[in-house]
Backbone as XML, in Angstrom:
<?xml version="1.0"?>
<chain id="A" units="angstrom">
  <residue number="1" name="MET">
    <atom name="N" x="88.150" y="127.637" z="103.524"/>
    <atom name="CA" x="86.995" y="127.445" z="102.915"/>
    <atom name="C" x="87.444" y="126.776" z="101.320"/>
  </residue>
  <residue number="2" name="ARG">
    <atom name="N" x="88.355" y="127.041" z="100.987"/>
    <atom name="CA" x="89.016" y="126.984" z="99.515"/>
    <atom name="C" x="89.642" y="125.397" z="99.650"/>
  </residue>
  <residue number="3" name="ASP">
    <atom name="N" x="90.347" y="124.984" z="101.099"/>
    <atom name="CA" x="90.244" y="123.326" z="101.068"/>
    <atom name="C" x="89.409" y="122.718" z="100.984"/>
  </residue>
  <residue number="4" name="ARG">
    <atom name="N" x="88.070" y="123.191" z="101.628"/>
    <atom name="CA" x="86.690" y="122.220" z="101.705"/>
    <atom name="C" x="86.032" y="122.518" z="100.380"/>
  </residue>
  <residue number="5" name="LEU">
    <atom name="N" x="86.308" y="123.375" z="99.591"/>
    <atom name="CA" x="86.008" y="123.536" z="98.105"/>
    <atom name="C" x="86.737" y="122.235" z="97.507"/>
  </residue>
  <residue number="6" name="ALA">
    <atom name="N" x="87.825" y="122.248" z="97.472"/>
    <atom name="CA" x="88.905" y="121.290" z="96.902"/>
    <atom name="C" x="88.453" y="119.737" z="97.417"/>
  </residue>
  <residue number="7" name="ALA">
    <atom name="N" x="87.995" y="119.630" z="98.436"/>
    <atom name="CA" x="87.569" y="118.453" z="99.202"/>
    <atom name="C" x="86.554" y="117.799" z="98.287"/>
  </residue>
  <residue number="8" name="VAL">
    <atom name="N" x="85.425" y="118.830" z="98.406"/>
    <atom name="CA" x="84.177" y="118.490" z="97.816"/>
    <atom name="C" x="84.357" y="118.014" z="96.404"/>
  </residue>
  <residue number="9" name="GLY">
    <atom name="N" x="85.344" y="118.816" z="95.376"/>
    <atom name="CA" x="85.122" y="118.471" z="94.392"/>
    <atom name="C" x="85.819" y="117.099" z="94.024"/>
  </residue>
  <residue number="10" name="SER">
    <atom name="N" x="86.836" y="116.466" z="94.780"/>
    <atom name="CA" x="87.489" y="115.814" z="94.703"/>
    <atom name="C" x="86.668" y="114.388" z="94.984"/>
  </residue>
  <residue number="11" name="ALA">
    <atom name="N" x="85.863" y="115.017" z="96.078"/>
    <atom name="CA" x="84.467" y="113.859" z="96.197"/>
    <atom name="C" x="83.712" y="113.616" z="95.194"/>
  </residue>
  <residue number="12" name="ILE">
    <atom name="N" x="83.373" y="114.569" z="94.479"/>
    <atom name="CA" x="82.400" y="114.593" z="93.214"/>
    <atom name="C" x="83.100" y="113.449" z="92.238"/>
  </residue>
  <residue number="13" name="TRP">
    <atom name="N" x="84.338" y="114.069" z="91.555"/>
    <atom name="CA" x="85.370" y="113.466" z="90.328"/>
    <atom name="C" x="85.644" y="111.794" z="91.145"/>
  </residue>
  <residue number="14" name="LYS">
    <atom name="N" x="85.743" y="111.307" z="92.487"/>
    <atom name="CA" x="85.697" y="110.258" z="92.419"/>
    <atom name="C" x="84.217" y="109.489" z="92.691"/>
  </residue>
  <residue number="15" name="SER">
    <atom name="N" x="83.038" y="109.805" z="93.010"/>
    <atom name="CA" x="81.705" y="109.611" z="92.763"/>
    <atom name="C" x="81.461" y="108.960" z="91.427"/>
  </residue>
  <residue number="16" name="LEU">
    <atom name="N" x="81.741" y="110.563" z="90.344"/>
    <atom name="CA" x="81.940" y="110.140" z="89.227"/>
    <atom name="C" x="82.543" y="109.076" z="88.289"/>
  </residue>
  <residue number="17" name="THR">
    <atom name="N" x="83.544" y="108.957" z="88.826"/>
    <atom name="CA" x="84.605" y="108.043" z="88.195"/>
    <atom name="C" x="83.958" y="106.579" z="88.710"/>
  </residue>
  <residue number="18" name="LYS">
    <atom name="N" x="83.653" y="106.414" z="89.895"/>
    <atom name="CA" x="83.132" y="104.915" z="89.953"/>
    <atom name="C" x="81.427" y="104.836" z="89.133"/>
  </residue>
  <residue number="19" name="ARG">
    <atom name="N" x="80.804" y="105.621" z="89.257"/>
    <atom name="CA" x="79.334" y="105.768" z="89.247"/>
    <atom name="C" x="79.477" y="105.615" z="87.286"/>
  </residue>
  <residue number="20" name="ASP">
    <atom name="N" x="80.029" y="106.488" z="86.957"/>
    <atom name="CA" x="79.754" y="106.921" z="85.251"/>
    <atom name="C" x="80.555" y="108.040" z="84.644"/>
  </residue>
  <residue number="21" name="PRO">
    <atom name="N" x="81.641" y="106.785" z="84.010"/>
    <atom name="CA" x="82.686" y="107.602" z="83.151"/>
    <atom name="C" x="82.533" y="108.372" z="82.505"/>
  </residue>
  <residue number="22" name="GLU">
    <atom name="N" x="81.041" y="107.970" z="81.439"/>
    <atom name="CA" x="80.565" y="109.297" z="80.393"/>
    <atom name="C" x="80.316" y="110.659" z="81.273"/>
  </residue>
  <residue number="23" name="ALA">
    <atom name="N" x="79.870" y="110.606" z="82.339"/>
    <atom name="CA" x="79.902" y="111.495" z="82.948"/>
    <atom name="C" x="81.136" y="112.344" z="83.690"/>
  </residue>
  <residue number="24" name="LEU">
    <atom name="N" x="82.147" y="111.104" z="84.057"/>
    <atom name="CA" x="83.434" y="112.099" z="84.302"/>
    <atom name="C" x="84.122" y="112.891" z="82.930"/>
  </residue>
  <residue number="25" name="ALA">
    <atom name="N" x="84.147" y="112.197" z="81.800"/>
    <atom name="CA" x="84.466" y="112.481" z="80.711"/>
    <atom name="C" x="83.894" y="113.846" z="80.386"/>
  </residue>
  <residue number="26" name="GLN">
    <atom name="N" x="82.477" y="114.263" z="80.530"/>
    <atom name="CA" x="81.948" y="115.561" z="80.324"/>
    <atom name="C" x="82.225" y="116.364" z="81.264"/>
  </residue>
  <residue number="27" name="LEU">
    <atom name="N" x="82.293" y="116.151" z="82.478"/>
    <atom name="CA" x="82.807" y="116.967" z="83.487"/>
    <atom name="C" x="84.557" y="117.514" z="83.108"/>
  </residue>
  <residue number="28" name="ALA">
    <atom name="N" x="85.220" y="116.601" z="82.725"/>
    <atom name="CA" x="86.796" y="116.615" z="82.265"/>
    <atom name="C" x="86.769" y="117.886" z="81.105"/>
  </residue>
  <residue number="29" name="GLU">
    <atom name="N" x="85.778" y="117.439" z="80.131"/>
    <atom name="CA" x="85.433" y="118.852" z="78.976"/>
    <atom name="C" x="85.400" y="119.685" z="79.513"/>
  </residue>
  <residue number="30" name="GLU">
    <atom name="N" x="84.281" y="119.936" z="80.320"/>
    <atom name="CA" x="83.942" y="121.217" z="80.876"/>
    <atom name="C" x="84.916" y="122.097" z="81.737"/>
  </residue>
  <residue number="31" name="GLU">
    <atom name="N" x="85.715" y="120.980" z="82.403"/>
    <atom name="CA" x="86.710" y="121.591" z="83.289"/>
    <atom name="C" x="87.764" y="122.053" z="82.313"/>
  </residue>
  <residue number="32" name="ARG">
    <atom name="N" x="88.141" y="121.289" z="81.444"/>
    <atom name="CA" x="89.256" y="122.045" z="80.511"/>
    <atom name="C" x="88.799" y="123.327" z="79.375"/>
  </residue>
  <residue number="33" name="TYR">
    <atom name="N" x="87.752" y="123.385" z="79.200"/>
    <atom name="CA" x="86.872" y="124.532" z="78.488"/>
    <atom name="C" x="87.244" y="125.706" z="79.469"/>
  </residue>
  <residue number="34" name="GLN">
    <atom name="N" x="86.565" y="125.363" z="80.874"/>
    <atom name="CA" x="86.467" y="126.612" z="81.488"/>
    <atom name="C" x="88.216" y="127.302" z="81.761"/>
  </residue>
  <residue number="35" name="GLY">
    <atom name="N" x="89.090" y="126.244" z="81.860"/>
    <atom name="CA" x="90.377" y="126.677" z="82.388"/>
    <atom name="C" x="90.889" y="126.966" z="80.958"/>
  </residue>
  <residue number="36" name="PHE">
    <atom name="N" x="90.468" y="126.532" z="79.873"/>
    <atom name="CA" x="90.806" y="127.452" z="78.451"/>
    <atom name="C" x="90.429" y="129.313" z="78.490"/>
  </residue>
  <residue number="37" name="MET">
    <atom name="N" x="89.116" y="129.218" z="78.833"/>
    <atom name="CA" x="88.638" y="130.694" z="78.967"/>
    <atom name="C" x="89.393" y="131.297" z="79.826"/>
  </residue>
  <residue number="38" name="ASP">
    <atom name="N" x="89.712" y="130.700" z="80.821"/>
    <atom name="CA" x="90.411" y="131.538" z="82.119"/>
    <atom name="C" x="91.878" y="131.790" z="81.690"/>
  </residue>
  <residue number="39" name="GLY">
    <atom name="N" x="92.333" y="130.749" z="81.216"/>
    <atom name="CA" x="93.721" y="131.104" z="80.808"/>
    <atom name="C" x="93.981" y="132.050" z="79.467"/>
  </residue>
  <residue number="40" name="SER">
    <atom name="N" x="92.733" y="132.142" z="78.856"/>
    <atom name="CA" x="92.626" y="133.283" z="77.709"/>
    <atom name="C" x="92.845" y="134.729" z="78.292"/>
  </residue>
  <residue number="41" name="ARG">
    <atom name="N" x="92.702" y="134.860" z="79.359"/>
    <atom name="CA" x="92.509" y="136.124" z="80.003"/>
    <atom name="C" x="93.641" y="136.326" z="80.667"/>
  </residue>
  <residue number="42" name="PRO">
    <atom name="N" x="94.370" y="137.563" z="80.577"/>
    <atom name="CA" x="95.647" y="137.623" z="81.105"/>
    <atom name="C" x="95.785" y="137.965" z="82.020"/>
  </residue>
  <residue number="43" name="ASP">
    <atom name="N" x="95.080" y="138.714" z="82.600"/>
    <atom name="CA" x="94.237" y="138.807" z="84.317"/>
    <atom name="C" x="94.192" y="138.046" z="85.069"/>
  </residue>
  <residue number="44" name="CYS">
    <atom name="N" x="94.038" y="136.716" z="84.599"/>
    <atom name="CA" x="93.585" y="135.645" z="85.237"/>
    <atom name="C" x="95.043" y="134.739" z="86.022"/>
  </residue>
  <residue number="45" name="PRO">
    <atom name="N" x="95.060" y="134.574" z="87.215"/>
    <atom name="CA" x="96.174" y="133.989" z="87.815"/>
    <atom name="C" x="96.522" y="132.375" z="87.719"/>
  </residue>
  <residue number="46" name="GLU">
    <atom name="N" x="97.857" y="132.190" z="87.739"/>
    <atom name="CA" x="97.717" y="130.870" z="87.469"/>
    <atom name="C" x="97.118" y="129.596" z="88.184"/>
  </residue>
  <residue number="47" name="PRO">
    <atom name="N" x="96.561" y="128.621" z="87.791"/>
    <atom name="CA" x="95.399" y="127.928" z="88.820"/>
    <atom name="C" x="96.288" y="127.258" z="90.077"/>
  </residue>
  <residue number="48" name="SER">
    <atom name="N" x="95.849" y="127.322" z="91.110"/>
    <atom name="CA" x="96.795" y="126.406" z="92.230"/>
    <atom name="C" x="96.228" y="124.728" z="92.219"/>
  </residue>
  <residue number="49" name="ALA">
    <atom name="N" x="96.789" y="124.348" z="93.213"/>
    <atom name="CA" x="96.418" y="122.788" z="92.877"/>
    <atom name="C" x="94.891" y="122.509" z="93.517"/>
  </residue>
  <residue number="50" name="ASN">
    <atom name="N" x="93.730" y="123.538" z="93.852"/>
    <atom name="CA" x="92.665" y="122.983" z="94.496"/>
    <atom name="C" x="91.857" y="122.795" z="93.004"/>
  </residue>
  <residue number="51" name="ARG">
    <atom name="N" x="92.526" y="123.212" z="91.775"/>
    <atom name="CA" x="91.927" y="123.126" z="90.681"/>
    <atom name="C" x="91.955" y="121.604" z="89.697"/>
  </residue>
  <residue number="52" name="SER">
    <atom name="N" x="91.052" y="120.926" z="89.027"/>
    <atom name="CA" x="91.421" y="119.754" z="88.181"/>
    <atom name="C" x="92.360" y="119.729" z="87.431"/>
  </residue>
  <residue number="53" name="ALA">
    <atom name="N" x="92.974" y="118.526" z="87.325"/>
    <atom name="CA" x="93.956" y="118.710" z="86.457"/>
    <atom name="C" x="93.880" y="118.915" z="84.881"/>
  </residue>
  <residue number="54" name="SER">
    <atom name="N" x="92.256" y="118.476" z="84.735"/>
    <atom name="CA" x="91.551" y="119.138" z="83.320"/>
    <atom name="C" x="91.288" y="120.464" z="83.402"/>
  </residue>
  <residue number="55" name="TYR">
    <atom name="N" x="91.070" y="121.294" z="84.375"/>
    <atom name="CA" x="91.356" y="122.339" z="84.323"/>
    <atom name="C" x="92.724" y="123.030" z="83.520"/>
  </residue>
  <residue number="56" name="ARG">
    <atom name="N" x="94.079" y="122.650" z="84.641"/>
    <atom name="CA" x="95.025" y="123.138" z="84.430"/>
    <atom name="C" x="95.650" y="123.080" z="82.975"/>
  </residue>
  <residue number="57" name="HIS">
    <atom name="N" x="94.828" y="121.898" z="82.564"/>
    <atom name="CA" x="95.649" y="121.348" z="81.263"/>
    <atom name="C" x="95.112" y="122.584" z="80.291"/>
  </residue>
  <residue number="58" name="GLY">
    <atom name="N" x="93.415" y="123.095" z="80.372"/>
    <atom name="CA" x="92.838" y="123.763" z="79.512"/>
    <atom name="C" x="93.304" y="125.287" z="79.547"/>
  </residue>
  <residue number="59" name="PHE">
    <atom name="N" x="94.083" y="125.644" z="80.780"/>
    <atom name="CA" x="94.488" y="127.031" z="81.078"/>
    <atom name="C" x="95.886" y="127.072" z="80.666"/>
  </residue>
  <residue number="60" name="ALA">
    <atom name="N" x="96.795" y="125.825" z="80.404"/>
    <atom name="CA" x="98.044" y="125.621" z="79.514"/>
    <atom name="C" x="97.873" y="126.017" z="78.325"/>
  </residue>
  <residue number="61" name="CYS">
    <atom name="N" x="97.050" y="125.185" z="77.946"/>
    <atom name="CA" x="96.372" y="125.269" z="76.438"/>
    <atom name="C" x="96.084" y="126.896" z="76.042"/>
  </residue>
  <residue number="62" name="ALA">
    <atom name="N" x="95.461" y="127.524" z="76.569"/>
    <atom name="CA" x="95.279" y="128.984" z="76.287"/>
    <atom name="C" x="96.453" y="129.870" z="76.625"/>
  </residue>
  <residue number="63" name="ARG">
    <atom name="N" x="97.400" y="129.536" z="77.751"/>
    <atom name="CA" x="98.229" y="130.482" z="77.912"/>
    <atom name="C" x="99.384" y="130.097" z="76.274"/>
  </residue>
  <residue number="64" name="ALA">
    <atom name="N" x="99.642" y="129.106" z="76.206"/>
    <atom name="CA" x="100.270" y="128.504" z="74.893"/>
    <atom name="C" x="99.746" y="129.249" z="73.845"/>
  </residue>
  <residue number="65" name="ASP">
    <atom name="N" x="98.059" y="129.464" z="73.279"/>
    <atom name="CA" x="98.094" y="129.873" z="72.622"/>
    <atom name="C" x="98.343" y="131.320" z="72.209"/>
  </residue>
  <residue number="66" name="ARG">
    <atom name="N" x="98.016" y="131.714" z="73.367"/>
    <atom name="CA" x="98.318" y="133.373" z="73.781"/>
    <atom name="C" x="99.936" y="133.725" z="73.357"/>
  </residue>
  <residue number="67" name="ALA">
    <atom name="N" x="100.833" y="132.856" z="73.329"/>
    <atom name="CA" x="102.074" y="133.015" z="73.346"/>
    <atom name="C" x="102.530" y="132.544" z="71.879"/>
  </residue>
  <residue number="68" name="ASN">
    <atom name="N" x="101.621" y="131.857" z="71.205"/>
    <atom name="CA" x="101.616" y="131.567" z="69.694"/>
    <atom name="C" x="103.098" y="130.461" z="69.862"/>
  </residue>
  <residue number="69" name="LYS">
    <atom name="N" x="102.729" y="129.757" z="70.519"/>
    <atom name="CA" x="103.663" y="128.368" z="71.141"/>
    <atom name="C" x="102.727" y="127.226" z="71.482"/>
  </residue>
  <residue number="70" name="PRO">
    <atom name="N" x="102.956" y="126.292" z="70.730"/>
    <atom name="CA" x="101.978" y="124.972" z="70.982"/>
    <atom name="C" x="102.806" y="124.563" z="72.474"/>
  </residue>
  <residue number="71" name="ALA">
    <atom name="N" x="101.598" y="124.293" z="73.325"/>
    <atom name="CA" x="101.825" y="123.720" z="74.696"/>
    <atom name="C" x="102.290" y="122.096" z="74.822"/>
  </residue>
  <residue number="72" name="PHE">
    <atom name="N" x="101.948" y="121.480" z="73.665"/>
    <atom name="CA" x="102.306" y="119.743" z="74.255"/>
    <atom name="C" x="102.850" y="119.077" z="72.748"/>
  </residue>
  <residue number="73" name="GLY">
    <atom name="N" x="102.984" y="120.336" z="71.850"/>
    <atom name="CA" x="103.517" y="119.770" z="70.226"/>
    <atom name="C" x="102.357" y="119.148" z="69.373"/>
  </residue>
  <residue number="74" name="GLY">
    <atom name="N" x="102.452" y="118.315" z="68.751"/>
    <atom name="CA" x="101.205" y="118.189" z="67.628"/>
    <atom name="C" x="99.864" y="117.859" z="68.545"/>
  </residue>
  <residue number="75" name="ALA">
    <atom name="N" x="98.700" y="117.904" z="67.765"/>
    <atom name="CA" x="97.271" y="117.168" z="67.779"/>
    <atom name="C" x="97.678" y="115.979" z="68.843"/>
  </residue>
  <residue number="76" name="ALA">
    <atom name="N" x="98.169" y="114.944" z="68.577"/>
    <atom name="CA" x="98.519" y="113.628" z="69.109"/>
    <atom name="C" x="98.807" y="113.780" z="70.570"/>
  </residue>
  <residue number="77" name="ALA">
    <atom name="N" x="99.715" y="114.601" z="70.750"/>
    <atom name="CA" x="100.361" y="114.529" z="71.978"/>
    <atom name="C" x="99.109" y="115.558" z="72.880"/>
  </residue>
  <residue number="78" name="ALA">
    <atom name="N" x="98.889" y="116.563" z="72.282"/>
    <atom name="CA" x="97.571" y="117.477" z="73.033"/>
    <atom name="C" x="96.416" y="116.095" z="73.648"/>
  </residue>
  <residue number="79" name="LEU">
    <atom name="N" x="96.411" y="115.389" z="72.880"/>
    <atom name="CA" x="95.036" y="114.461" z="73.357"/>
    <atom name="C" x="95.460" y="113.555" z="74.259"/>
  </residue>
  <residue number="80" name="GLU">
    <atom name="N" x="96.729" y="112.907" z="74.230"/>
    <atom name="CA" x="97.279" y="112.107" z="75.395"/>
    <atom name="C" x="97.453" y="112.716" z="76.523"/>
  </residue>
  <residue number="81" name="ALA">
    <atom name="N" x="97.991" y="114.424" z="76.389"/>
    <atom name="CA" x="97.971" y="115.222" z="77.865"/>
    <atom name="C" x="96.669" y="115.240" z="78.145"/>
  </residue>
  <residue number="82" name="ALA">
    <atom name="N" x="95.606" y="115.537" z="77.375"/>
    <atom name="CA" x="94.471" y="115.409" z="78.298"/>
    <atom name="C" x="93.808" y="114.347" z="78.728"/>
  </residue>
  <residue number="83" name="ARG">
    <atom name="N" x="94.304" y="113.207" z="77.779"/>
    <atom name="CA" x="93.812" y="111.676" z="78.671"/>
    <atom name="C" x="94.436" y="111.932" z="79.642"/>
  </residue>
  <residue number="84" name="LEU">
    <atom name="N" x="95.598" y="112.239" z="80.360"/>
    <atom name="CA" x="96.360" y="111.832" z="81.378"/>
    <atom name="C" x="95.651" y="112.780" z="82.517"/>
  </residue>
  <residue number="85" name="ALA">
    <atom name="N" x="95.246" y="113.828" z="81.987"/>
    <atom name="CA" x="95.032" y="115.048" z="83.102"/>
    <atom name="C" x="93.556" y="114.269" z="83.442"/>
  </residue>
  <residue number="86" name="GLU">
    <atom name="N" x="92.789" y="113.525" z="82.597"/>
    <atom name="CA" x="91.605" y="112.955" z="83.064"/>
    <atom name="C" x="91.745" y="112.001" z="84.087"/>
  </residue>
  <residue number="87" name="GLU">
    <atom name="N" x="92.711" y="110.973" z="83.694"/>
    <atom name="CA" x="93.253" y="109.835" z="84.712"/>
    <atom name="C" x="93.751" y="110.622" z="86.044"/>
  </residue>
  <residue number="88" name="GLU">
    <atom name="N" x="94.037" y="111.601" z="85.875"/>
    <atom name="CA" x="94.910" y="111.855" z="87.197"/>
    <atom name="C" x="93.503" y="112.535" z="88.400"/>
  </residue>
  <residue number="89" name="ASP">
    <atom name="N" x="92.628" y="113.369" z="87.301"/>
    <atom name="CA" x="91.342" y="113.826" z="87.935"/>
    <atom name="C" x="90.839" y="112.530" z="88.338"/>
  </residue>
  <residue number="90" name="ALA">
    <atom name="N" x="90.478" y="111.511" z="87.549"/>
    <atom name="CA" x="89.794" y="110.355" z="88.182"/>
    <atom name="C" x="90.802" y="109.643" z="89.580"/>
  </residue>
  <residue number="91" name="SER">
    <atom name="N" x="91.556" y="109.675" z="89.613"/>
    <atom name="CA" x="92.245" y="109.170" z="90.609"/>
    <atom name="C" x="92.461" y="110.020" z="92.002"/>
  </residue>
  <residue number="92" name="ARG">
    <atom name="N" x="91.897" y="111.178" z="92.031"/>
    <atom name="CA" x="91.645" y="112.228" z="92.938"/>
    <atom name="C" x="90.991" y="111.468" z="94.592"/>
  </residue>
</chain>
């Protein structure tokens, strides 16, 4: 079931990439937010490969915040990491 959901999610990302870059950016933002919210919960397990790169980025940021250590250095590095996560999602 999980593999099937991952395949559907991948198809949605590809469809959005080709049709509407703004929708892809919005979806990536929502994924980062959800990852951050989940990463803020100490009982939430590390995300697996079935999650988007944007989700994993948000999760890593939340865990770094909880540890009081910057995940990606400065703000510019964090923005670049988010952009790279979106590009990885778009290529799925």
